[in-house]
N, CA and C atoms as a LAMMPS dump frame, in Angstrom:
ITEM: TIMESTEP
0
ITEM: NUMBER OF ATOMS
165
ITEM: BOX BOUNDS ff ff ff
-5.0000000000000000e+02 5.0000000000000000e+02
-5.0000000000000000e+02 5.0000000000000000e+02
-5.0000000000000000e+02 5.0000000000000000e+02
ITEM: ATOMS id mol type element x y z
1 1 1 N -428.726 193.156 68.07
2 1 2 C -430.114 193.415 67.924
3 1 3 C -430.475 193.936 66.55
4 2 1 N -429.676 194.851 66.013
5 2 2 C -430.033 195.444 64.723
6 2 3 C -429.864 194.448 63.586
7 3 1 N -428.915 193.515 63.716
8 3 2 C -428.728 192.506 62.669
9 3 3 C -429.967 191.627 62.581
10 4 1 N -430.532 191.266 63.726
11 4 2 C -431.727 190.427 63.75
12 4 3 C -432.912 191.139 63.112
13 5 1 N -433.137 192.387 63.459
14 5 2 C -434.245 193.155 62.888
15 5 3 C -434.06 193.325 61.382
16 6 1 N -432.832 193.627 60.961
17 6 2 C -432.575 193.814 59.533
18 6 3 C -432.748 192.515 58.761
19 7 1 N -432.436 191.384 59.379
20 7 2 C -432.618 190.097 58.716
21 7 3 C -434.098 189.751 58.606
22 8 1 N -434.865 189.986 59.664
23 8 2 C -436.295 189.656 59.651
24 8 3 C -437.038 190.486 58.612
25 9 1 N -436.753 191.779 58.541
26 9 2 C -437.486 192.664 57.648
27 9 3 C -436.778 192.913 56.319
28 10 1 N -435.718 192.166 56.03
29 10 2 C -434.965 192.257 54.767
30 10 3 C -434.506 193.682 54.484
31 11 1 N -433.929 194.309 55.489
32 11 2 C -433.394 195.661 55.347
33 11 3 C -431.874 195.597 55.271
34 12 1 N -431.3 196.497 54.517
35 12 2 C -429.847 196.615 54.495
36 12 3 C -429.467 197.836 55.312
37 13 1 N -428.782 197.603 56.42
38 13 2 C -428.421 198.709 57.298
39 13 3 C -427.037 198.518 57.877
40 14 1 N -426.728 199.304 58.902
41 14 2 C -425.401 199.251 59.505
42 14 3 C -425.147 197.945 60.251
43 15 1 N -426.17 197.345 60.81
44 15 2 C -425.99 196.07 61.5
45 15 3 C -425.544 194.976 60.557
46 16 1 N -426.21 194.876 59.44
47 16 2 C -425.836 193.866 58.45
48 16 3 C -424.483 194.184 57.83
49 17 1 N -424.213 195.468 57.616
50 17 2 C -422.913 195.871 57.078
51 17 3 C -421.793 195.446 58.02
52 18 1 N -421.977 195.678 59.314
53 18 2 C -420.975 195.268 60.293
54 18 3 C -420.821 193.762 60.365
55 19 1 N -421.93 193.039 60.276
56 19 2 C -421.883 191.577 60.314
57 19 3 C -421.153 191.026 59.099
58 20 1 N -421.502 191.526 57.91
59 20 2 C -420.836 191.057 56.696
60 20 3 C -419.364 191.449 56.681
61 21 1 N -419.029 192.583 57.274
62 21 2 C -417.624 192.982 57.367
63 21 3 C -416.867 192.038 58.298
64 22 1 N -417.499 191.609 59.387
65 22 2 C -416.842 190.678 60.308
66 22 3 C -416.654 189.314 59.656
67 23 1 N -417.667 188.85 58.924
68 23 2 C -417.558 187.557 58.251
69 23 3 C -416.503 187.614 57.15
70 24 1 N -416.472 188.728 56.409
71 24 2 C -415.517 188.883 55.321
72 24 3 C -414.165 189.419 55.753
73 25 1 N -413.959 189.593 57.06
74 25 2 C -412.697 190.105 57.624
75 25 3 C -412.295 191.448 57.031
76 26 1 N -413.284 192.301 56.857
77 26 2 C -413.04 193.667 56.38
78 26 3 C -412.939 194.558 57.618
79 27 1 N -411.751 194.613 58.189
80 27 2 C -411.557 195.242 59.486
81 27 3 C -411.837 196.742 59.515
82 28 1 N -411.449 197.518 58.511
83 28 2 C -411.778 198.952 58.584
84 28 3 C -413.284 199.226 58.639
85 29 1 N -414.062 198.485 57.867
86 29 2 C -415.52 198.674 57.887
87 29 3 C -416.09 198.188 59.216
88 30 1 N -415.583 197.073 59.708
89 30 2 C -416.072 196.527 60.969
90 30 3 C -415.805 197.5 62.123
91 31 1 N -414.597 198.034 62.201
92 31 2 C -414.283 198.969 63.277
93 31 3 C -415.01 200.295 63.092
94 32 1 N -415.269 200.674 61.857
95 32 2 C -416.04 201.89 61.609
96 32 3 C -417.464 201.768 62.109
97 33 1 N -418.093 200.619 61.871
98 33 2 C -419.461 200.427 62.363
99 33 3 C -419.481 200.319 63.883
100 34 1 N -418.476 199.664 64.468
101 34 2 C -418.397 199.606 65.93
102 34 3 C -418.232 200.999 66.527
103 35 1 N -417.393 201.811 65.903
104 35 2 C -417.198 203.182 66.37
105 35 3 C -418.496 203.972 66.275
106 36 1 N -419.209 203.825 65.167
107 36 2 C -420.446 204.574 64.972
108 36 3 C -421.506 204.162 65.988
109 37 1 N -421.671 202.845 66.216
110 37 2 C -422.639 202.389 67.209
111 37 3 C -422.241 202.84 68.614
112 38 1 N -420.955 202.816 68.915
113 38 2 C -420.494 203.3 70.218
114 38 3 C -420.746 204.779 70.402
115 39 1 N -420.495 205.554 69.351
116 39 2 C -420.73 206.99 69.406
117 39 3 C -422.212 207.302 69.582
118 40 1 N -423.055 206.579 68.877
119 40 2 C -424.499 206.776 69.023
120 40 3 C -424.933 206.445 70.453
121 41 1 N -424.399 205.361 71.017
122 41 2 C -424.725 204.999 72.396
123 41 3 C -424.302 206.062 73.389
124 42 1 N -423.109 206.615 73.196
125 42 2 C -422.646 207.681 74.085
126 42 3 C -423.505 208.931 73.964
127 43 1 N -423.874 209.291 72.75
128 43 2 C -424.696 210.482 72.553
129 43 3 C -426.091 210.31 73.14
130 44 1 N -426.658 209.119 73.007
131 44 2 C -427.977 208.865 73.596
132 44 3 C -427.89 208.924 75.119
133 45 1 N -426.823 208.377 75.7
134 45 2 C -426.634 208.46 77.15
135 45 3 C -426.479 209.889 77.621
136 46 1 N -425.706 210.681 76.889
137 46 2 C -425.53 212.093 77.238
138 46 3 C -426.848 212.846 77.125
139 47 1 N -427.598 212.59 76.069
140 47 2 C -428.888 213.246 75.883
141 47 3 C -429.861 212.872 76.997
142 48 1 N -429.859 211.608 77.403
143 48 2 C -430.761 211.207 78.489
144 48 3 C -430.362 211.869 79.807
145 49 1 N -429.062 212.021 80.056
146 49 2 C -428.628 212.721 81.271
147 49 3 C -429.047 214.187 81.245
148 50 1 N -428.925 214.82 80.101
149 50 2 C -429.332 216.221 79.988
150 50 3 C -430.842 216.382 80.135
151 51 1 N -431.608 215.458 79.587
152 51 2 C -433.062 215.536 79.711
153 51 3 C -433.499 215.287 81.156
154 52 1 N -432.762 214.454 81.886
155 52 2 C -433.089 214.199 83.284
156 52 3 C -432.954 215.472 84.117
157 53 1 N -431.966 216.293 83.791
158 53 2 C -431.778 217.557 84.507
159 53 3 C -432.955 218.494 84.241
160 54 1 N -433.461 218.498 83.027
161 54 2 C -434.569 219.388 82.676
162 54 3 C -435.892 218.941 83.286
163 55 1 N -436.048 217.663 83.509
164 55 2 C -437.3 217.146 84.064
165 55 3 C -437.207 217.164 85.543
């Protein structure tokens, strides 16, 4: 999703960085972006669970 948005609006971000790393076979950068997106997803899930308890 982020690669598509970054391509449409001509932005340079983590989605494009991960895509270019995959195309260029730059594995450390590719796995770093995957780790970062996974970590962000986990943190958002944890935050939503905590907010559900408060509401």
